N, C-alpha and C positions, 0 to 999 in steps of 0.2 A: 444545513448550515449555509448561511448566505455567502456568496462569492465575495472575495476581496476586490478592491478597486483594480488591482493588478490583473486578477483573473478575468474581470469584465473586459479590461482593455485587450487582453490576449484573445479573448473570444471574438471581440469586435474586429481584431486584425483579420481573422479568418473570414469574416463577412465582407470586409472592404478591400483588403489587399489583393494584388495580382497573385496568381499561383507562382510567379517567378520571385516573389518577395522572400526575404529571410524573416520567418516568424519568430517572435520573441520567445514563445514557449518551445521552440525547436532549436534553441541555441545549443552549441556544443559545450557551453559552460565555461567555467573558470578553472585555473590550475588548482586553486584551493576552493573546494565547494563551500557555499555559504547558504544560510537560510534566506529564501526569497523575501524581498520587500513586499509588504502588504499593499503598498500604493504604486510603486514604480515597477515597470518591466526591467529586465536585466540591462537592456540598452539605455533606458532612461537613467538608470543607476550609474552606468559607465559615463554617460555624458556629464552627470553631476560631479562625479569624482574628478574628471578631467578639469572642469571649470574651477573647482575649488583647490586644485593642486598648485604648488609653488611654481612649477615650470610654466604653467599657463600664464600666471601673473607676470612672469619675467619677459614674456613675449612682447609686452608693451614697450620695452626698452631695447629691443633687438632690431637691427637693420633689416629692411626688406630689400631695397635696391640702392638708395642714396645714403651714404654714410654721413651721419651727423648733419642732416639737412637743416638749414635755417628756415623755420616756419613750422606751424602746428598742423598743417594739412597733409603732409607727406605720410604715406603708409608706413606702418611698422609691421613687424611680423605678426603682431596681434590683430591689427585691423585687416591684414591679408587673410588671416585665419577666419575671421568673422565673415568676410566676403565670400570665401570658399564655402563656408557653412550655408550661407544664404542661397547661393547658386545651387549647391548640391541638394538642399532640402526642396527647392522648387522643382528640380528635375525629378526627385524621388516622389514628390506628391503627384506630379503629372503622370507618372508611370505606376502609381498605386503601389509603391515599394515602401520599405520601412524607414520613415523619416527619422526616427529616433536613432536607429543604427547609423544612418547616413550622417547625422549631425555629430554623433560621438566620434566617428572616424575623422570627420572634417576638423573638429575642434582639437583632436589629438595629433593630427598628422605632422605638425612641425615642432612638437615639444622638444625635440632633440637638436634643433637648429642652433648653430654657434652664434656668438657675437659677430657683428660685421658681415652678416649674410653669407653668401657663397664664397666670399674671400676668406672668411674664417674657416669655412669647411675645407677649402682647398689647402689652407695652411696646415690644419690638423692632419689632413690626409697625407701631406708630404712628410710629416715628422713622426706620426704615430705608427709603430710597427704593424699594427693590424689594419692600417688605413682608417678612413673615416667617411661614413655615409650617414647623412642626417636622418634618413628614414630608419636605419638600423638603431641609431641612437635614440630616436623617438620611442621605439619599442623598448629599449633598455631603460629609459626614463620610467616608462609605465610598469615594467616588470620588476625593476630592481632599485632604482634610485629614489623614487618618490616615497613618501610616508616612512621616513627614517630607515630606508633600506628594505622595507617590506614590499614596496611596489603598490600599485593600485588594484591588482588582481582583477583585471578587465576580462571580458569574455573573449573567446578565441576569435570571433568574427571581427571585433573591433581591432584586436592586435593584428590580424591578417590584413585588414584594410589599411592600417597605418603603415605596415611594412611594405605594402605593394602600391603605395599611392603615387610613385613617381615614374618608374620605368621598370623594364624587365617583366617578371612574372606578374600576371594579372591577379587581382584579388579574387577570392573564391565566390564572393557575393556580388550581386549587381550593385548593391549599395556602395561597396568599396570601389567598384569601377566608376561609379558616378563621381566619387570624390577625386579620382585621378583626372577625369575630364574637367571637373569644376576648378581644380587647382590650376590647371593650365589656362583655362578661360579667364579666371580671376586675375592671375598675375600678369598675363599679357595686357589685358585691358586697363587694369589700374596702374600698371607701369607706364602705359601711354599717357594716362592722366597726369601722373607725377612728372613725367618727362616734359610734357607741355608746360606744366607749372614751373619747372626748373629752367625753361628756355632752351632745352636741348632739341626740341622739335616742335612742329605744329601738327594739329589734327590732319591738315591737308597733306602732310608728308606721307601719311599712310598710303600705300599704293592704291591707285584708283580702282584697280580690278578687285582688290580686297574690300574697299569701301562699297563698291557696287553690289557685292554679294552679301556682306555682313552688316553694312550700315555705316552711317557717317559719324555716329557718336558711340561712346562707351556703352550707354544704355541700349542702343539699337543692336550693337554687336553681341552683347551678352544675351539679349532677348532672342536674337536669331539663332544662336547656338542652343539655347534652352529649348526652343520650339522644335528645332531639328532633332535634338536628342529624344524628346518625347514622341515625335512622329515616327522616328526610324528605329527605335529600340524595341526589343522583344526579349529573346533569350540572351541577348548581349546588349551592351550600351554602344549605340552606333549613331553616326551623323550621316546626313546626305553627302554623297561623295564630293559635290561641288563645294559645300560648306566646309567639309573636312579639309579639302585642299586649300581653301581660303584661310582657315585657321593655321595651317602649316606654313603658308606663305607669310602670314602676319607674324608668326613666331620667328621666322627667319629674318624678317625685316627688323624686329626688335633686337635680335642678337647683333645684327650689323650696325644698327643706329644707336642703340642704348647699351646693351649688356657688354659690348666690347669697345665702347666709345671711350677714348682716353680721357675726355673731359669728365665723364661720369665716374670713371674708375681711377681718377688721379690720386685718391687717398688710399687706395687698396694696398699699395706696397707698404705703407705704414702699418696697416692692419695686419698684413702678413708678417711683418717683423715682430710686432707686439705678440701675436699669438704664438709664434715659434719660440720667442725668447721666454715667454711665460711657461710654455710647455717644458722646455729644457730645464728651467729653474725648478719647477715643482716636481718633475721626475727625478731630479737630483737631490731635492730637499723636501721629501714628502712630509716631513714633520711640520712644514710651514703651512700645509693645507689644514682645513678644519678637521676636527676629530672624527666627524662622520665619514671621512674618507680612509680612516685607518684600517677598517675591515677590508675595504677594496684593495688597499696596498698589500695586506697580508694574504688575501685570497688570490688576487689576480696580478699583483705587481704595481710598482709605482707609476709605470707608464700608463697603465689603464686608469689608475686613479687620477693622474694629472689630466688625462684626456676628458674624463667625466667632469672634473672640476672646471676646466676651462670652457668646455662646451656649454656648461650651464650658466656661464657669466653673461650679464648684460653688457652692452657696448660700454656704458659709462663705468661699470665696475671693473671691466678689463682695463680700461684706460687708467683708472685710479690705482689699480693694483700695479700696473706696469710703472706708473709714475712713482709709487712708493718704493718699488724695488730697484728701479734703474735710473731714476732722475734725482740728482742731488738736491737735498733740501736747501732752501735759502737760510741764511743765519745772520744773526745780528750781534755785533760786539756790545757787550753790556758794561 
């Protein structure tokens, strides 16, 4: 019997990939076993499920750094995700690792991000009894919230990479560790680009020592890190010490100049107020949430349902919902 397209792809992986790669036919599998696709590997299937899910589409209207920027060229959470995916795939290809697994993790890593970026995350973390961490919510989106409460039933390797993409415990696969690096490289560099566009800083404000090591432009800096990762990684994902130190210094610079800049963050107090008021309202009035959250209320409580509902909102839907609930309507005497 002739091999399926998937089986041919899986065999080719063993001919091309590094021994350090995560092979598709060696996946730990899904919580609910499924008949394999004849065309796609398990990780290609995961990638497609993420791209076609509701939470992925909502990323286009969620803040990256600048809240409600005027202009079409500022990053959103979706464009950030795509840039992470591109950087991660390039590194994976250079190391002969599994690009499809890398891409699936990258595309899913921020599915649980709140409206208004990290300001929204901090607000929910303040009021929700269990705290709030977007990487844990991204896993929750994939396992429980998508597909009418059935979840996406992704492979263990993709879930692990999403859960471990930011800090703390490292992902079990090198592909997952690549996404952690790519996420940092992407947001630091595209946030510089957006900050220059917003007039917050100039390219030449980047410390000269950093520019000397990483490069003068966004493209040069990203290329430098990619090349270093490919040249220095083996059993783990590593950078040359000088480049790793320059990336660390650049990140510290961005926190000082942009991420904690009062000008950039002037609207965040409003976002904080909106998120917290919406949370308290829906936790106290769970019947006001869509019917799809009724089961969560019953099983895990109204606090958990309110957290899920609000974290899934886009910026503009959060604003319109807040306005509907808390801002008086105009009226006309007839």
